C-alpha positions in Angstrom: -29.3 17.6 7.2 -28.0 18.1 11.0 -30.0 20.6 13.0 -32.7 21.7 10.5 -34.9 23.9 12.8 -31.6 25.6 14.1 -31.1 26.5 10.5 -34.4 27.7 9.7 -35.3 29.6 12.9 -31.8 31.4 13.1 -32.1 32.3 9.3 -35.7 33.6 9.9 -34.4 35.4 13.0 -31.6 37.3 11.2 -33.4 38.2 8.3 -36.3 39.7 10.3 -34.0 41.5 12.3 -32.4 43.2 9.5 -35.6 43.8 7.5 -38.3 44.3 10.1 -38.1 48.3 9.8 -37.4 48.3 6.3 -39.7 49.9 3.6 -42.0 47.4 2.0 -40.2 47.8 -1.5 -36.8 46.8 0.0 -38.6 43.6 1.6 -40.3 42.7 -1.9 -36.8 42.8 -3.5 -35.2 40.7 -1.0 -38.3 38.3 -1.1 -38.1 38.0 -4.9 -34.3 37.5 -4.8 -34.6 34.8 -2.4 -37.2 33.0 -4.4 -35.1 33.0 -7.6 -32.1 31.9 -5.8 -34.3 29.1 -4.3 -35.5 28.0 -7.7 -31.8 28.0 -8.9 -30.6 26.0 -6.0 -33.4 23.6 -6.7 -32.4 23.1 -10.3 -28.7 23.0 -10.0 -27.6 19.4 -8.9 -24.5 20.5 -7.0 -26.4 23.0 -4.9 -29.2 20.7 -4.6 -27.0 18.1 -2.8 -26.2 20.7 0.0 -29.6 20.9 1.7 -28.6 23.7 4.0 -28.4 26.2 1.1 -32.0 25.7 -0.1 -33.3 25.7 3.3 -31.8 29.1 4.2 -33.2 30.6 1.2 -36.4 29.1 1.8 -36.5 30.6 5.4 -35.3 34.1 3.9 -38.3 33.9 1.3 -40.7 32.9 4.3 -39.4 35.6 6.5 -40.0 38.1 3.9 -43.3 37.0 3.1 -44.4 37.4 6.7 -43.2 40.9 6.9 -45.1 41.6 3.5 -48.4 40.1 5.1 -47.7 41.8 8.6 -47.2 45.3 7.1 -50.3 45.0 4.8 -52.8 43.6 6.6 -51.8 44.5 10.3 -49.4 47.4 10.6 -50.4 50.0 7.9 -54.3 49.6 8.7 -53.7 50.5 12.2 -51.5 53.5 11.5 -54.3 55.1 9.7 -55.9 55.6 12.9 -52.9 57.5 14.2 -53.8 61.7 14.0 -57.4 61.3 14.5 -59.9 61.3 17.5 -62.4 58.5 18.2 -64.7 57.5 20.7 -63.5 54.2 21.9 -63.8 51.5 24.5 -60.6 50.6 25.8 -59.7 47.6 27.9 -56.5 48.0 30.3 -54.3 45.0 30.7 -51.7 45.8 33.3 -50.9 47.9 36.2 -49.4 51.5 35.2 -45.9 52.3 34.5 -44.7 55.7 35.6 -42.2 57.5 33.3 -41.3 61.2 33.0 -44.2 62.6 34.9 -46.8 60.5 33.2 -48.4 57.3 33.7 -48.6 54.6 30.8 -50.9 51.6 30.7 -50.8 48.7 28.3 -54.4 48.4 26.7 -56.4 47.4 23.9 -59.1 49.2 22.2 -62.1 46.7 21.6 -64.4 49.3 19.8 -63.9 52.5 18.0 -66.6 54.7 16.7 -69.0 52.0 17.4 -67.3 49.3 15.3 -65.5 46.3 16.9 -61.8 46.4 16.6 -58.6 45.0 18.3 -56.1 47.6 18.3 -53.0 47.1 21.1 -52.6 50.6 22.7 -50.3 52.5 25.1 -52.6 54.7 26.9 -51.3 57.8 28.6 -52.7 59.8 31.7 -51.0 63.0 33.2 -52.3 62.0 36.4 -52.7 58.5 38.4 -56.3 57.0 37.5 -58.4 54.4 39.6 -57.8 51.7 36.9 -57.2 48.2 37.6 -56.2 45.6 35.0 -59.2 44.6 32.9 -61.3 47.6 33.8 -62.9 49.4 30.7 -62.6 53.1 29.9 -65.2 55.0 27.3 -64.3 58.1 26.1 -62.9 60.4 23.5 -59.4 59.5 22.8 -56.7 61.0 20.3 -54.7 58.4 18.7 -51.1 59.0 17.8 -48.3 57.1 16.4 -45.8 56.0 19.2 -42.2 57.5 18.8 -42.9 59.7 16.1 -40.1 62.1 17.3 -37.5 59.2 17.3 -37.1 56.3 14.5 -35.4 54.1 17.5 -38.3 54.6 19.7 -40.7 53.6 16.8 -38.7 50.5 16.1 -38.8 49.7 19.8 -42.5 50.1 19.9 -43.2 48.2 16.8 -41.2 45.3 17.9 -43.6 45.1 21.0 -46.6 44.9 18.7 -47.7 48.2 19.8 -48.0 50.9 17.2 -50.4 53.3 18.6 -50.9 55.6 21.7 -53.8 57.1 23.1 -54.7 60.2 25.4 -57.9 62.0 26.3 -57.4 65.6 25.6 -60.5 66.5 27.4 -60.3 64.6 30.3 -63.7 63.4 30.1 -64.0 59.4 30.3 -65.9 56.9 32.4 -64.2 53.8 34.0 -66.2 50.7 34.3 -65.2 48.3 36.9 -65.5 44.7 35.9 -65.8 41.9 38.5 -66.0 39.2 36.1 -63.4 36.4 36.5 -60.5 36.7 34.2 -57.1 34.8 34.3 -55.2 37.8 33.0 -56.6 40.0 35.8 -55.8 37.2 38.3 -52.1 36.8 37.2 -51.7 40.6 36.9 -53.0 40.9 40.6 -51.0 37.9 41.8 -47.8 39.6 40.2 -48.6 42.7 42.0 -49.0 41.1 45.2 -45.8 39.1 44.9 -44.0 42.3 44.3 -45.8 44.2 47.3 -44.9 41.3 49.6 -41.1 41.4 48.7 -41.1 45.2 49.0 -43.1 45.1 52.2 -40.7 42.9 54.1 -37.7 44.4 52.4 -37.8 48.1 51.7 -35.5 50.2 49.8 -33.0 49.2 47.0 -32.7 45.6 48.5 -36.2 44.9 48.3 -36.4 46.4 44.8 -33.7 44.3 43.8 -35.2 41.3 45.1 -38.5 42.0 43.5 -36.7 42.9 40.1 -34.7 39.5 40.5 -38.0 37.5 40.9 -40.6 39.1 38.7 -38.2 41.2 36.3 -39.8 44.6 37.4 -37.4 47.1 38.1 -39.9 50.0 38.5 -39.1 50.6 42.2 -35.3 50.3 41.9 -33.7 53.8 42.2 -31.8 55.2 39.3 -28.5 55.1 41.3 -28.8 51.4 42.1 -29.8 50.7 38.3 -27.0 52.8 37.3 -24.5 50.8 39.3 -25.9 47.6 37.7 -25.8 49.4 34.2 -22.1 50.1 34.6 -21.2 46.8 35.7 -22.8 45.3 32.6 -25.2 42.9 35.0 -28.8 44.4 34.3 -29.7 40.9 32.6 -29.9 39.5 36.0 -33.0 41.9 36.8 -34.7 40.9 33.3 -36.5 37.7 33.8 -34.7 35.3 31.0 -33.2 32.2 30.6 -31.3 32.1 33.9 -34.3 32.6 35.7 -36.4 29.9 34.0 -33.5 27.4 34.7 -33.4 28.1 38.0 -36.8 27.8 38.8 -37.2 24.6 36.7 -34.0 22.9 38.6 -35.3 24.0 42.0 -38.9 22.6 41.2 -37.5 19.3 39.5 -35.3 18.8 42.6 -38.5 19.2 45.0 -40.5 16.8 42.7 -37.7 14.1 42.8 -37.6 14.7 46.7 -41.0 13.6 47.0 -40.2 10.4 44.7 -42.0 11.3 41.5 -40.7 9.6 38.5 -39.0 11.6 35.9 -41.7 11.4 33.2 -44.3 12.5 35.8 -42.1 15.3 37.3 -41.4 16.7 33.7 -45.5 16.3 32.7 -46.2 18.6 35.9 -43.4 21.0 35.0 -44.9 22.0 31.6 -48.1 23.8 33.0 -45.6 25.2 35.8 -43.3 26.6 32.9 -46.4 28.2 31.2 -47.6 29.8 34.4 -44.1 31.2 35.2 -44.0 32.8 31.6 -47.2 34.2 32.4 -46.6 35.5 35.9 -43.4 37.2 34.4 -45.2 39.3 31.8 -44.5 36.9 28.8 -41.4 39.1 27.7 -39.7 37.8 24.7 -36.5 36.6 26.5 -38.8 34.6 29.1 -41.1 33.1 26.2 -37.9 32.0 24.7 -36.2 30.4 27.4 -39.8 28.8 28.4 -40.4 27.2 25.2 -36.6 25.9 25.2 -37.2 24.4 28.4 -40.8 22.9 27.5 -39.0 21.3 24.6 -36.6 19.8 26.9 -39.2 18.5 29.2 -40.7 17.2 26.2 -37.8 15.1 25.0 -37.4 13.7 28.4 -41.1 12.5 28.5 -40.8 11.1 24.9 -37.4 9.5 25.7 -36.0 11.6 22.5 -32.2 13.0 22.6 -32.5 17.0 23.2 -30.9 19.1 21.0 -30.4 22.9 22.3 -29.7 24.8 19.1 -33.0 23.0 17.6 -34.7 23.8 20.6 -33.5 27.7 20.0 -34.6 27.4 16.6 -38.0 26.1 17.2 -38.6 28.9 20.0 -37.7 31.7 17.5 -39.6 30.3 14.8 -42.8 30.2 17.5 -42.2 33.8 18.5 -41.8 35.2 15.1 -44.6 33.5 13.7 -47.0 35.0 16.2 -45.2 38.6 15.7 -42.6 39.0 12.9 -41.5 42.3 14.2 -40.5 40.6 17.4 -37.3 40.1 15.7 -36.6 44.0 16.1 -36.7 43.6 19.8 -33.5 44.5 21.4 -34.1 42.3 24.2 -35.0 39.3 22.0 -32.0 39.8 19.8 -29.6 39.9 23.2 -31.4 36.8 24.3 -31.3 34.8 21.0 -27.4 35.7 20.5 -26.4 35.2 24.3 -28.0 31.8 24.0 -26.4 30.9 20.8 -23.0 31.8 22.2 -23.4 29.9 25.4 -24.6 26.8 23.6 -21.7 26.9 21.0 -19.2 27.5 24.2 -20.7 24.6 26.0 -20.4 22.2 23.1 -17.2 23.1 21.8 -15.1 24.9 24.3 -15.9 23.5 27.7 -15.4 20.1 26.8 -11.7 20.9 26.2 -11.4 22.8 29.5 -12.6 19.6 31.0 -10.1 17.6 29.2 -7.4 19.9 30.2 -8.5 19.4 33.9 -8.5 15.6 33.6 -4.7 15.6 32.5 -3.7 18.2 35.1 -5.4 17.7 38.6 -4.3 21.2 39.8 -6.4 22.8 37.1 -9.6 21.4 38.9 -9.5 24.2 41.5 -9.9 26.8 38.8 -12.0 24.8 36.3 -15.4 26.1 37.3 -14.3 30.0 37.4 -12.7 29.4 34.1 -15.7 27.9 32.5 -17.8 30.8 34.0 -15.4 33.1 32.5 -15.4 31.4 29.1 -19.4 31.3 29.1 -19.6 35.3 30.0 -17.2 36.2 27.3 -19.0 33.8 24.8 -22.3 35.5 25.6 -20.7 38.9 25.4 -18.8 38.4 22.1 -22.1 37.3 20.2 -24.2 40.3 21.8 -21.4 42.5 21.3 -22.8 43.9 17.6 -26.4 44.5 19.1 -25.0 46.3 22.3 -22.7 48.4 20.4 -25.4 49.4 18.2 -27.7 50.2 21.2 -25.3 51.4 23.8 -22.6 52.7 21.8 -19.9 51.2 24.0 -18.5 48.1 25.5 -18.0 47.8 29.1 -14.9 45.8 30.5 -16.3 45.5 33.9 -19.0 42.9 32.4 -16.5 40.1 33.2 -15.5 40.3 36.9 -19.2 41.4 37.5 -20.6 38.5 36.0 -18.4 36.1 37.9 -19.0 37.7 41.1 -22.8 38.9 41.0 -24.4 36.3 39.1 -24.3 33.4 41.5 -25.3 35.6 44.5 -28.2 37.0 42.4 -29.4 33.4 42.0 -29.3 32.7 45.8 -31.1 36.2 46.2 -33.8 35.4 43.9 -34.7 31.8 45.3 -34.7 33.3 48.9 -36.8 36.2 48.0 -39.3 34.2 46.3 -39.5 31.9 49.3 -39.8 35.1 51.6 -42.6 36.5 49.5 -44.6 33.3 49.7 -44.3 33.4 53.5 -45.2 36.9 53.6 -48.3 36.5 51.7 -49.5 33.5 54.0 -48.7 35.5 57.2 -46.8 38.3 58.2 -46.3 37.1 61.8 -44.1 34.3 60.7 -40.5 35.0 61.2 -39.3 35.4 57.6 -35.8 34.1 57.4 -35.6 33.5 53.9 -36.6 37.3 53.3 -33.8 38.4 55.8 -31.3 36.3 53.7 -32.5 37.8 50.4 -31.9 41.5 51.9 -28.6 40.6 53.1 -27.6 39.2 49.9 -29.1 42.0 47.8 -27.6 44.7 49.9 -24.1 42.8 49.2 -25.1 42.8 45.5 -25.5 46.3 45.3 -22.4 47.1 47.5 -20.1 45.2 45.0 -22.0 46.8 42.0 -21.6 50.1 43.7 -17.5 49.4 44.2 -17.0 48.0 40.5 -19.0 51.0 39.1 -17.0 53.2 40.7 -13.6 51.6 40.0 -11.3 52.0 37.2 -12.7 48.9 35.4 -16.5 50.8 34.6 -14.4 53.4 33.0 -12.5 51.0 30.5 -14.9 51.1 27.7 -14.5 51.5 24.0 -16.7 53.5 21.2 -18.5 51.4 18.8 -16.2 51.9 15.9 -13.2 50.7 18.1 -15.0 47.9 19.2 -15.6 46.6 15.7 -12.0 46.8 15.0 -11.3 44.7 18.0 -14.0 42.0 17.0 -12.4 42.0 13.6 -8.7 41.5 14.7 -10.0 38.8 17.2 -12.1 37.2 14.6 -9.0 37.2 12.0 -6.7 36.0 14.8 -9.0 33.3 15.8 -9.6 32.1 12.1 -5.6 31.9 11.9 -5.5 29.9 14.8 -8.0 27.6 13.7 -6.2 26.7 10.7 -2.9 26.0 12.5 -4.8 23.8 14.8 -6.4 22.1 11.8 -3.2 21.6 10.2 -2.2 19.2 12.9 -0.1 21.6 15.1 -1.6 21.7 18.9 -1.6 25.3 19.7 -5.1 25.4 21.6 -3.6 26.6 25.1 -1.3 29.5 23.6 -3.8 30.5 20.9 -6.4 30.8 24.0 -3.9 32.9 25.8 -2.9 35.0 22.8 -6.7 35.9 22.0 -7.1 37.0 25.6 -4.1 39.2 25.5 -5.2 40.8 22.3 -8.8 41.4 23.8 -7.3 42.8 27.0 -4.7 45.0 25.4 -6.8 46.3 22.6 -9.6 47.4 24.8 -7.2 49.0 27.4 -5.3 50.8 24.5 -8.4 51.9 22.8 -9.7 53.1 26.0 -7.0 54.9 26.9 -6.5 56.6 23.5 -10.1 57.6 23.4 -9.8 59.5 26.8 -7.1 61.7 25.2 -9.6 63.1 23.0 -12.0 65.9 24.0 -15.6 64.8 22.8 -18.5 67.3 22.8 -21.9 65.6 22.4 -24.8 67.5 21.2 -27.9 65.4 22.1 -31.0 65.2 19.5 -33.7 66.5 21.7 -35.7 69.1 19.6 -35.8 72.5 20.0 -33.1 73.2 22.9 -29.5 72.7 23.9 -28.0 69.9 25.9 -24.4 68.9 25.3 -22.0 66.5 27.3 -18.2 67.6 27.3 -15.9 64.8 28.1 -12.0 65.1 28.4 -9.8 62.7 30.6 -12.4 61.0 32.7 -14.4 64.2 33.5 -17.8 64.8 32.1 -19.8 68.1 32.2 -23.5 68.6 31.4 -24.2 72.0 29.8 -27.7 72.7 29.6 -30.9 70.9 29.9 -33.8 72.0 27.5 -35.4 70.5 24.7 -38.8 69.2 23.6 -38.1 65.4 23.0 -39.9 63.7 25.9 -37.3 60.9 25.5 -34.4 63.3 26.2 -33.3 61.8 29.8 -32.9 58.6 27.9 -30.9 60.2 25.2 -28.6 61.9 27.7 -28.1 58.3 29.3 -27.1 56.8 26.1 -24.8 59.8 25.2 -23.1 58.8 28.7 -22.1 55.4 27.7 -19.2 56.8 26.1 -18.0 59.0 29.1 -16.9 58.1 32.6 -20.3 57.1 33.5 -20.8 60.1 36.0 -21.4 63.9 35.3 -19.0 65.9 37.4 -20.5 69.3 36.9 -24.0 70.3 35.8 -24.3 73.9 34.2 -27.8 75.2 33.5 -27.6 78.8 31.9 -29.9 81.4 33.6 -33.2 82.0 32.0 -32.8 79.8 29.4 -35.7 77.5 30.2 -35.3 74.0 31.1 -37.3 70.4 31.0 -38.0 69.4 34.6 -38.2 65.8 33.6 -34.7 65.9 32.3 -33.4 67.6 35.2 -35.1 65.4 37.8 -33.7 62.3 36.0 -30.2 63.6 35.6 -30.1 64.5 39.2 -31.3 61.2 40.4 -29.3 59.1 37.9 -25.9 60.6 37.9 -26.0 62.9 41.1 -23.5 65.4 39.7 -20.7 66.6 42.0 -21.4 70.3 41.3 -24.5 72.2 40.1 -23.9 75.7 38.5 -26.4 78.1 37.6 -27.4 81.9 37.7 -31.1 81.1 38.0 -33.1 81.2 41.2 -35.6 78.6 39.7 -32.6 76.2 39.5 -31.4 77.2 42.8 -34.8 76.2 44.4 -34.8 72.8 42.4 -31.0 72.3 43.5 -32.0 72.3 47.1 -34.9 70.0 46.6 -32.1 67.5 44.9 -30.1 68.2 47.9 -27.3 69.6 46.1 -25.8 72.9 46.9 -26.3 75.4 43.9 -23.2 77.6 43.2 -23.6 80.6 40.9 -20.9 80.2 38.0 -19.4 84.0 37.9 -16.2 84.1 36.2 -15.1 80.4 35.2 -15.0 76.7 35.9 -11.7 75.0 35.7 -10.9 71.4 36.9 -7.6 71.3 35.3 -9.0 69.4 32.2 -11.9 71.3 31.1 -12.0 75.1 31.6 -15.5 76.8 31.0 -15.8 80.6 31.2 -18.8 82.7 30.9 -19.4 85.9 29.1 -22.4 88.2 28.5 -23.6 90.4 25.7 -25.1 93.9 26.2 -28.4 92.2 27.2 -26.8 90.2 29.8 -27.6 87.0 27.9 -25.1 84.2 28.7 -22.5 82.3 26.5 -20.1 80.0 27.3 -16.6 79.3 26.3 -15.3 75.6 26.7 -11.5 75.0 26.4 -9.4 72.0 26.5 -5.8 71.2 25.4 -7.6 69.9 22.2 -10.5 72.2 21.5 -11.9 75.6 21.9 -15.7 75.8 21.5 -18.4 78.8 21.8 -22.0 77.6 23.2 -24.9 79.8 22.6 -27.8 78.2 24.8 -30.0 81.2 24.6 -31.9 82.8 21.8 -31.0 86.3 20.4 -27.2 86.5 21.8 -25.6 89.5 20.2 -22.2 87.9 19.1 -20.9 91.3 18.3 -21.0 92.3 22.0 -19.3 89.3 23.6 -15.6 89.2 24.5 -13.0 89.1 21.8 -11.8 85.9 23.0 -14.9 84.3 21.3 -13.7 85.3 18.0 -11.2 82.3 17.7 -13.2 79.3 18.7 -13.2 76.3 16.7 -16.8 75.3 17.0 -19.9 77.0 17.8 -22.9 75.2 19.1 -26.1 77.3 18.9 -29.6 76.7 20.2 -32.0 77.1 17.3 -31.6 80.0 14.8 -27.9 81.0 14.4 -27.2 85.0 15.2 -26.8 86.8 12.0 -23.6 88.2 12.8 -21.3 85.0 13.2 -17.9 85.8 12.3 -17.4 83.3 9.6 -13.9 84.1 8.6 -12.0 81.9 11.2 -15.2 79.5 12.0 -14.1 75.8 11.6 -17.8 74.4 12.3 -21.4 75.4 13.5 -23.3 72.9 15.2 -27.0 73.6 15.4 -29.4 72.0 18.0 -33.0 72.3 16.8 -35.6 70.1 15.6 -36.2 68.5 12.2 -38.3 71.3 10.6 -36.1 74.7 11.8 -32.7 72.5 12.0 -32.7 71.3 8.5 -33.8 75.1 7.4 -31.0 76.9 9.1 -28.2 74.1 8.0 -29.2 74.6 4.5 -29.0 78.5 4.8 -25.5 78.2 6.2 -24.2 75.6 4.0 -25.5 77.8 0.7 -23.2 80.4 2.0 -20.3 78.0 2.0 -20.2 77.4 6.0 -19.4 74.2 7.3 -22.5 73.4 9.4 -24.4 70.3 10.8 -28.1 70.2 12.7 -29.1 67.6 14.8 -32.7 68.0 13.3 -34.1 64.6 14.3 -31.5 62.7 12.7 -29.2 61.9 15.7 -26.7 63.2 18.3 -23.8 65.0 16.8 -20.3 64.3 18.5 -17.4 66.7 18.1 -13.8 65.4 18.6 -10.8 67.1 19.1 -7.3 65.4 19.1 -4.0 66.8 18.1 -5.2 70.0 16.9 -7.6 68.3 14.4 -11.6 68.5 14.6 -13.8 65.9 13.5 -17.3 65.8 13.6 -19.6 62.4 13.6 -23.3 61.7 13.6 -24.1 59.7 16.4 
């Protein structure tokens, strides 16, 4: 059977990716089904002659068994610690991460209530502590389940093999500094020193980008710069992956060859160098995957064996999932595996055809490399599209020109920044030409990313549903063209052009049609109201409250389907707001206008270098019109109108509906913050959307439904999107 490791590895990976967060009963049913099918495949001769089927079934059974054992003997026992307080000894394993006003440390509990244990933790402090990697902390800590407010966050932490968070409610703990030698500490310090050296010689975003390119650490990158890269679809260049591993390996191999070392000797030296680089960059899944594949390649050279990239990919997946079966649920690993699979298949089956065309038509040689780069980018994008769509909810067309222009510059910048960091660590008095070159290139990358992000290309994006339709059409067309080609008719060139045209025209068409609809996204952020109103390339954020600490991230996700920027930010007066959301939004999206009637917001607006404008009568951009009305107690309500929809927003509690303007009586949709007003005018009401947490939202929703009213509540079940088009109102759960 050709490529057995590829088949086993990919089978195990896809099964784990689908089932890693499934209930144990579901996993057990799949396991028994796979075992039964495997026995039948062995018994039935015709199936037995096709070894791929029994091997795939065996891989499925093994994957399920791994999950069952992991759940019963590791995951569920650790969850029993959640919701309780323990006297613990905790060892911090890395430098802190600052997020939403808190400091988070990767750590491991080595002792709880006097008993030895080994529990990986996410340790939280409200203020920065004098803690270095591998220091010990003794104290009374409250253990809690990570991501309890969001299934998505639970799955993310679970894939990283971290299920429990810890915090000190009393603030009483003792930090014990440890001076004993530790490889982990030395690598963490070296990583920190390299990053500090880069940002020291290259301040600002150019240095932060260079640091991210070298180490994959984007913590110093401003939100604005990160959003430029995100809108261009090239955040993968600042996540250490196969691109970085390949570059460092090729650079080091080139140096070793220049000093006249034999190929075998150079490869032997390269193996520990690869392991060191994996440790230095944090052993992220994408790095480990790429590192294992590179080590397999080096071993094939040393042992004089033929290298097969697909088999190497399968082996790397098997090793990663054997250590942690939950790793298959990691979005970064899923994107890494699928992108690598797409690139390998493109390199083996598509690029040779391009080379043949270049050999026949000499004029084609001038565009051969850009065409190959575009095809590799397209293959990676196509294979990762299902995961990207499920995570981000949209497909960004600007990924193609961005990768063609920026990736090459990023490679040069990464090499120069690394050399510059080494020079800076040796002496700051040396003229650091590589660092200067890295800074210039980094500035160019940010300028290009900013230009593409603000161009019309970044606004050509399609929703998840539309993107799946496009993928299905392209797959069907590709299958048809393949059958025609197989029948003997040579249509490769016109078929390729036709597929490209189908893709471009369908993406542009769906994107244009989507912008003609009014979309109101009520984010699922707990007890509070935050809504995005989008229509014809304009987006307005109304409200900034809630109790979900991950609210800023959820707003960013909801923005994926809009134009990528917030044109106006409206904050209801005296309605309460979450400062973390506010700061995140102001720095991430820099809204052009800020409206509010609260002095608190005015102060914060000035701190954010934004002039505060009091919204008195209405906001009218030509596409979206927002008017303010007040009840008898001067509480605010907002009427949002477009060509397609009219919605009433009640961001404050206790609004007296009966005392509002008559114009509110014919709204298509009412969006409330928490408990709905008792005097709702139900006769003409099309839909009521309640933004509240799981406990209260479900209660209010059931009360309204029992009265025969069309109602939907966020209630911890995901965002709610309200669409208006051609006089029709549709509601979808996001």
